[in-house]
C-alpha positions as a LaTeX table, in Angstrom:
\begin{tabular}{lrrr}
\hline
Residue & $x$ (\AA) & $y$ (\AA) & $z$ (\AA) \\
\hline
Met1 & 3.33 & $-56.34$ & 29.00 \\
Arg2 & $-0.17$ & $-55.11$ & 30.10 \\
Arg3 & 1.37 & $-51.34$ & 30.83 \\
Ile4 & 2.98 & $-51.04$ & 27.24 \\
Trp5 & $-0.26$ & $-52.47$ & 25.71 \\
Ile6 & $-2.69$ & $-49.89$ & 27.92 \\
Gly7 & $-0.56$ & $-47.61$ & 26.81 \\
Gly8 & $-0.36$ & $-48.01$ & 23.40 \\
Leu9 & $-3.94$ & $-47.94$ & 23.53 \\
Ala10 & $-3.93$ & $-44.67$ & 25.30 \\
Ala11 & $-1.84$ & $-43.00$ & 23.01 \\
Leu12 & $-3.64$ & $-44.45$ & 19.59 \\
Leu13 & $-6.92$ & $-43.10$ & 21.33 \\
Leu14 & $-5.42$ & $-39.74$ & 21.45 \\
Ser15 & $-4.06$ & $-39.19$ & 18.31 \\
Val16 & $-7.72$ & $-40.74$ & 16.64 \\
Ser17 & $-8.93$ & $-37.80$ & 18.62 \\
Ser18 & $-7.03$ & $-35.87$ & 18.06 \\
Leu19 & $-7.15$ & $-36.42$ & 14.54 \\
Ala20 & $-10.93$ & $-35.97$ & 14.92 \\
Trp21 & $-10.62$ & $-32.45$ & 16.21 \\
Ala22 & $-8.11$ & $-31.38$ & 13.22 \\
Ala23 & $-10.86$ & $-32.32$ & 11.02 \\
Glu24 & $-13.38$ & $-29.88$ & 12.35 \\
Ile25 & $-10.95$ & $-27.10$ & 12.42 \\
Lys26 & $-11.74$ & $-24.87$ & 9.62 \\
Ile27 & $-8.61$ & $-22.86$ & 7.95 \\
Gly28 & $-8.52$ & $-20.64$ & 5.01 \\
Phe29 & $-5.97$ & $-18.26$ & 3.38 \\
Val30 & $-5.81$ & $-14.29$ & 2.17 \\
Asn31 & $-3.61$ & $-12.88$ & $-0.32$ \\
Val32 & $-3.57$ & $-9.46$ & 1.42 \\
Ala33 & $-1.51$ & $-8.00$ & $-1.06$ \\
Arg34 & $-3.67$ & $-8.96$ & $-3.96$ \\
Val35 & $-6.60$ & $-7.57$ & $-2.17$ \\
Leu36 & $-4.98$ & $-4.64$ & $-1.33$ \\
Gln37 & $-4.06$ & $-4.11$ & $-5.22$ \\
Gln38 & $-7.57$ & $-5.12$ & $-6.34$ \\
Ala39 & $-9.80$ & $-3.52$ & $-3.95$ \\
Pro40 & $-12.51$ & $-0.89$ & $-5.34$ \\
Gln41 & $-11.87$ & 1.21 & $-2.58$ \\
Ala42 & $-7.72$ & 1.15 & $-3.67$ \\
Glu43 & $-8.25$ & 2.73 & $-6.93$ \\
Ala44 & $-10.81$ & 5.29 & $-5.25$ \\
Ala45 & $-7.62$ & 6.49 & $-2.80$ \\
Lys46 & $-5.59$ & 6.55 & $-6.00$ \\
Lys47 & $-8.24$ & 8.89 & $-7.41$ \\
Arg48 & $-8.63$ & 11.16 & $-4.48$ \\
Leu49 & $-4.71$ & 11.50 & $-4.19$ \\
Glu50 & $-4.45$ & 12.65 & $-7.90$ \\
Lys51 & $-7.40$ & 15.19 & $-7.61$ \\
Glu52 & $-5.86$ & 16.67 & $-4.40$ \\
Phe53 & $-2.41$ & 16.68 & $-5.24$ \\
Ala54 & $-2.60$ & 17.57 & $-9.13$ \\
Pro55 & $-3.07$ & 21.55 & $-8.58$ \\
Arg56 & 0.61 & 21.34 & $-6.69$ \\
Asp57 & 2.04 & 18.98 & $-9.42$ \\
Lys58 & 0.77 & 21.63 & $-11.96$ \\
Arg59 & 2.58 & 24.50 & $-9.75$ \\
Leu60 & 5.62 & 22.42 & $-10.06$ \\
Val61 & 5.56 & 21.94 & $-13.58$ \\
Ala62 & 5.37 & 25.39 & $-14.20$ \\
Met63 & 8.11 & 26.46 & $-11.88$ \\
Gln64 & 10.06 & 23.67 & $-13.44$ \\
Lys65 & 9.73 & 25.37 & $-17.01$ \\
Glu66 & 10.10 & 29.21 & $-15.34$ \\
Leu67 & 13.09 & 27.70 & $-14.19$ \\
Lys68 & 14.62 & 26.01 & $-17.85$ \\
Lys69 & 13.03 & 29.26 & $-19.40$ \\
Leu70 & 15.91 & 31.65 & $-16.87$ \\
Glu71 & 19.03 & 29.09 & $-17.89$ \\
Glu72 & 18.13 & 28.98 & $-21.25$ \\
Lys73 & 18.12 & 32.88 & $-21.32$ \\
Met74 & 21.50 & 32.89 & $-19.40$ \\
Ser75 & 23.56 & 30.42 & $-21.73$ \\
Arg76 & 22.01 & 32.45 & $-24.72$ \\
Asp77 & 22.37 & 35.68 & $-23.71$ \\
Ala78 & 25.37 & 35.57 & $-21.16$ \\
Ala79 & 27.63 & 36.94 & $-23.37$ \\
Val80 & 25.95 & 39.94 & $-23.94$ \\
Met81 & 24.85 & 40.72 & $-20.51$ \\
Ser82 & 26.27 & 43.50 & $-18.28$ \\
Asp83 & 28.46 & 42.00 & $-15.55$ \\
Ala84 & 25.72 & 43.18 & $-13.28$ \\
Glu85 & 22.77 & 41.38 & $-15.43$ \\
Arg86 & 24.30 & 38.57 & $-15.41$ \\
Arg87 & 25.00 & 38.41 & $-11.46$ \\
Lys88 & 20.69 & 39.34 & $-11.38$ \\
Leu89 & 19.91 & 36.51 & $-13.34$ \\
Glu90 & 22.39 & 34.21 & $-11.37$ \\
Arg91 & 20.92 & 35.31 & $-8.02$ \\
Glu92 & 17.43 & 34.66 & $-9.83$ \\
Ile93 & 18.13 & 31.53 & $-10.97$ \\
Leu94 & 20.00 & 29.81 & $-7.77$ \\
Ala95 & 16.26 & 31.28 & $-6.28$ \\
Lys96 & 14.00 & 29.69 & $-8.26$ \\
Gln97 & 16.43 & 26.36 & $-7.87$ \\
Arg98 & 15.95 & 26.25 & $-3.91$ \\
Glu99 & 12.51 & 27.28 & $-3.94$ \\
Leu100 & 11.47 & 24.33 & $-6.36$ \\
Lys101 & 13.55 & 22.18 & $-4.82$ \\
Arg102 & 11.92 & 23.28 & $-1.34$ \\
Ala103 & 8.27 & 22.46 & $-2.90$ \\
Gln104 & 9.04 & 19.15 & $-4.40$ \\
Glu105 & 10.58 & 18.04 & $-0.91$ \\
Glu106 & 6.76 & 19.41 & 0.88 \\
Phe107 & 4.91 & 17.90 & $-2.17$ \\
Arg108 & 6.89 & 14.75 & $-1.64$ \\
Glu109 & 6.41 & 14.61 & 2.38 \\
Asp110 & 2.40 & 15.53 & 1.85 \\
Phe111 & 1.53 & 13.35 & $-0.78$ \\
Asn112 & 3.41 & 10.21 & 1.10 \\
Leu113 & 1.82 & 11.07 & 4.41 \\
Arg114 & $-1.68$ & 11.09 & 2.42 \\
Arg115 & $-1.05$ & 7.94 & 0.34 \\
Asn116 & $-0.10$ & 6.51 & 4.02 \\
Glu117 & $-3.00$ & 7.69 & 5.43 \\
Glu118 & $-5.38$ & 6.01 & 3.06 \\
Leu119 & $-3.50$ & 3.32 & 2.85 \\
Gly120 & $-3.76$ & 2.34 & 6.21 \\
Lys121 & $-7.65$ & 3.23 & 5.75 \\
Leu122 & $-7.67$ & 0.26 & 3.29 \\
Gln123 & $-5.95$ & $-1.69$ & 5.18 \\
Arg124 & $-8.77$ & $-1.42$ & 8.26 \\
Gln125 & $-11.25$ & $-2.06$ & 5.86 \\
Val126 & $-9.48$ & $-5.06$ & 4.80 \\
Phe127 & $-8.95$ & $-6.65$ & 7.74 \\
Glu128 & $-12.67$ & $-5.81$ & 9.10 \\
Ala129 & $-13.65$ & $-7.58$ & 5.71 \\
Ile130 & $-11.62$ & $-10.73$ & 6.90 \\
Lys131 & $-12.72$ & $-11.04$ & 9.93 \\
Ser132 & $-16.80$ & $-10.57$ & 9.62 \\
Leu133 & $-16.03$ & $-13.24$ & 6.45 \\
Ala134 & $-14.09$ & $-15.66$ & 9.19 \\
Lys135 & $-16.84$ & $-15.10$ & 11.56 \\
Glu136 & $-19.88$ & $-15.49$ & 9.22 \\
Glu137 & $-18.40$ & $-18.84$ & 7.41 \\
Gly138 & $-17.10$ & $-20.16$ & 10.83 \\
Tyr139 & $-13.39$ & $-20.13$ & 10.29 \\
Asp140 & $-11.06$ & $-21.29$ & 12.82 \\
Leu141 & $-7.89$ & $-20.13$ & 11.44 \\
Leu142 & $-7.37$ & $-17.13$ & 8.22 \\
Leu143 & $-4.01$ & $-16.79$ & 7.30 \\
Thr144 & $-2.54$ & $-14.22$ & 5.66 \\
Asp145 & 1.17 & $-13.38$ & 4.89 \\
Gly146 & 3.95 & $-15.36$ & 5.42 \\
Val147 & 2.52 & $-18.55$ & 3.90 \\
Val148 & 4.63 & $-20.70$ & 1.82 \\
Tyr149 & 1.31 & $-22.61$ & $-0.07$ \\
Ala150 & $-2.19$ & $-22.21$ & $-0.08$ \\
Ser151 & $-4.43$ & $-24.65$ & $-2.14$ \\
Asp152 & $-7.53$ & $-22.87$ & $-3.64$ \\
Arg153 & $-9.56$ & $-25.13$ & $-1.25$ \\
Val154 & $-8.47$ & $-22.77$ & 1.86 \\
Asp155 & $-7.60$ & $-19.62$ & $-0.42$ \\
Val156 & $-10.66$ & $-17.56$ & 0.36 \\
Thr157 & $-9.20$ & $-14.12$ & $-1.43$ \\
Asp158 & $-12.23$ & $-13.92$ & $-3.91$ \\
Lys159 & $-14.26$ & $-13.67$ & $-1.14$ \\
Val160 & $-12.80$ & $-10.99$ & 0.90 \\
Gln161 & $-12.40$ & $-8.95$ & $-2.47$ \\
Lys162 & $-15.77$ & $-9.29$ & $-3.27$ \\
Arg163 & $-16.61$ & $-8.68$ & 0.29 \\
Leu164 & $-14.99$ & $-5.01$ & 0.12 \\
Ala165 & $-16.77$ & $-3.85$ & $-3.24$ \\
Lys166 & $-19.93$ & $-4.37$ & $-1.47$ \\
Met167 & $-18.54$ & $-2.13$ & 1.46 \\
Lys168 & $-17.70$ & 0.74 & $-0.95$ \\
\hline
\end{tabular}
């Protein structure tokens, strides 16, 4: 009987000390998706990409217009063209279609590559801001993705966003 009482007392003491220890842990949550979307660095990266790729986009639009003019000429004048003229125009249209398709694919690949570079840079900045916030404010654990629920009391997303705004 005495062993059961001592064992129960030990278990009670362990659970009380565990609760006291758990109460001292500082836990927070960061909505990384929201931070990435609203960070001033994200808008700056978007503008850099637009500026970098605008000339190529204009060239693609010009190529599309030129191809459309040739196709319209073919449909409008095919009946009055000689066979040689029609074949020449068909070859020119085919060459322009291929050139446009290749240019569009290159544009897409280059844009995606640069976008991923910018996103990687932004993600590194976000996680640096999260780590520095955790250290400065004494968090034992900051959670991000995969959290089903986080109360406003532990959500430090706004603090991370403010820290990123200062990092501009």
